[in-house]
C-alpha positions, 0 to 999 in steps of 0.5 A, a space after each residue: 234625494 240622498 237616501 240615507 239608513 237609521 237604526 229605529 229599533 233594538 232587541 235582544 235575547 239571551 237564553 234563560 240559563 244563566 251560568 255564574 262562575 262558581 256555577 261553572 267552577 263547579 262543573 269543570 272541576 268535575 273534569 278536574 279543571 281548576 278555576 274559580 270566579 275571582 280567577 275568571 273576574 280578574 282577567 276578562 271581568 265576566 260574571 255569568 254567561 248564558 247558554 242555549 238549551 239543546 235543540 235551541 239553534 242561533 236562528 231561534 235566539 235571532 227570532 226573539 231579539 228580531 221580535 223586540 226590535 220590530 216591536 221597538 221600531 213599530 214595525 212588522 215583519 211584513 215590512 221587511 225586505 232584508 234579512 243579514 244575519 252574522 253568526 259563526 255557529 249557524 243552524 245548519 251548513 246550509 241554507 243560512 240561519 237568514 233564511 231560516 229565520 225569515 220562514 219563523 218570522 213567518 215572510 217570504 221573498 226578501 233577500 236572506 243571507 248570512 254574514 261570517 266574519 266571527 265577532 267582527 259579524 255584526 259591523 260587517 252586517 250593519 256596513 252591507 246593509 247600510 250599503 243596500 238601503 243607500 242604494 235602494 235596494 231595501 227600506 226595512 233590514 233586519 240586521 242580527 247577530 245571533 251565537 251558540 258559542 256553548 256548542 263549539 267550546 272546549 270544556 278541557 281548556 279553561 282559557 277559552 270555555 270560560 270566556 264565551 256564552 249564547 245570545 242575539 241582538 238585532 237592529 231596525 235599520 230603515 231608509 231615512 233622509 238624515 243621517 244614521 250610519 255616518 261612516 264605517 271601516 272594515 278590514 281582514 287579515 287571513 294571516 292571522 287565522 292561527 290565533 282564533 279558530 275552528 280549525 274543523 269541517 265536514 267531509 263525507 260525512 265527519 268532522 275532519 280536524 278539531 270542531 272545537 274553539 282554539 285561541 291563543 289569548 296573548 295574541 288576540 289581545 295585542 293584535 285587537 286594541 292595536 287594530 280596535 284603535 285604528 278602525 275607530 280613527 279612520 272611521 271618525 276621519 271618514 265621518 269628519 269627527 274627532 274623539 271627542 264627538 263620541 257620546 258611547 263606545 259599544 266595543 265588542 264585549 270580549 274582554 273587559 281589559 281589551 276595552 279599557 286599553 281600547 278607550 284609553 287609545 282613543 282618550 274616552 273616559 271609562 264612563 262612556 263605555 257600555 260594557 255588558 260582558 259581566 253578564 253575558 260573556 263574549 257572545 261573538 257577532 251578537 255582543 255589539 247588538 246585545 249592548 247596544 240594547 241594553 244601553 238603549 232600553 237601560 236609558 243610557 243611549 238615547 236618540 241624537 247620541 253619536 255611538 262608535 261600534 267596533 268589533 275584532 274576531 277571528 279572522 282576523 277581521 275587524 271594524 267601526 261604525 259610527 252612527 247618529 241613533 
């Protein structure tokens, strides 16, 4: 029998503190940085984001998202035999946030590891989990995107600090005799490392370089729209599908303009695009599973729908996954 993998449950979690554009603008004004709700919304589509409290780490957010996903799937943590966490803001240098999450779930023994592909992380992690399920290496996987990007933001740079937020999203991916994950397409190009990065590292007990996010917004925008279209079309071709087969597009929630540009190139109306960026900003690897869970729980995306997930992030990395829910 041919093995496939299917998403059987989704979950998400946002920290309680919701920061509106007006509140953020007021905080930045105290630093001498000028911005406004109108300026942010016009350029990004973002109205608010959530920030984690001090002492709350990526694994803590992931834990809550996983609990919701397991409940939706009707599974217990004891049934999980693989954990993959996509994150660029891990709890510590090592061990992995996945190992820490495993302990917080009260389980042990199954493989647990992190994937670092920044905003494409969840697409990468889902592709890896799918491959492991198809080979029989796992039967019930937790695939998670979790970030505390507020910890790496430069609040003296209004072009970046208004964009990002914290959160987590998770799915339960299980072995199935019917196709769920239909195809995927992953890429990276390290020559673009400088346009989106956190150029710092730990050495000898000190932080060397700059441990805050740097981004060339225009360069990212141009690259993102092009590669997202390419990845989506390549994924459709692998699955033997066309744009007309897509019921829902769930892109990385970075900027409403990037999402609109991608939808236009794929000849999809905006009524087929799941948009949550207005409420949680760019949560990097968490943004796609957050949006998926919101769409499922909100009744937009339903069982049987064909869904295209796609992400692009620092590295530069990008990719897409086509699935039947």
